[in-house]
C-alpha positions, 0 to 999 in steps of 0.5 A: 861769911854773913848769915841773914836770918828771916821769917820771924814775926808775931803768930797766934798760939797754935800757928806756924812760921818758917825761919830761913838763914841765907849765907853771903859770902864764899863757903868751901863747906859747912858742917853742922848747922843749928838754930838757937833761941834766947829770951832776955835774961836767959842763956842762949839755948840750942833748938834744932841742929843738922849734921853735914850729913843731913842728920837732924837732932832736936831739943826736947822742947821742940820735938814733933813740932819743928823740923830743921832742913837745908838746901844743900846747893845754896847752904840756905838753912830752914826752920819749920815751926808748927804748934807754936806756944807762947813759950817758943817766944824768943829771938832765934839765931842760926849758926854755921860751922863753916870753912870760908878761907880754906877748905879744911879750916872750920870757924863759927858763924852767927846770924843776926836773929830774928824775933818770933813772938807767939801771943793771942 
């Protein structure tokens, strides 16, 4: 399966963006869905994650500002980002733990990344 991340762009501090991650290919089921981000020279870090039961978890640096959600019918993942700060500038990646070749065999899949730049 391939994941297409989109929705990034240039936004002023305090602004908002909504990222989307759309899968293509056959998916039996998806376990955890996660958004990560990475800046040049630093390790990729997790931003927010969503369990298959819909439980959301956020890294401390986005709590109260970002919301992760999904469309269960289409396995589309979203990240609603509000009150954006310059420190949020990064390439954002989606990641799925999904069963694609067998209903009980799960593998990890990465999206290609979408650039978010927060600057005045």
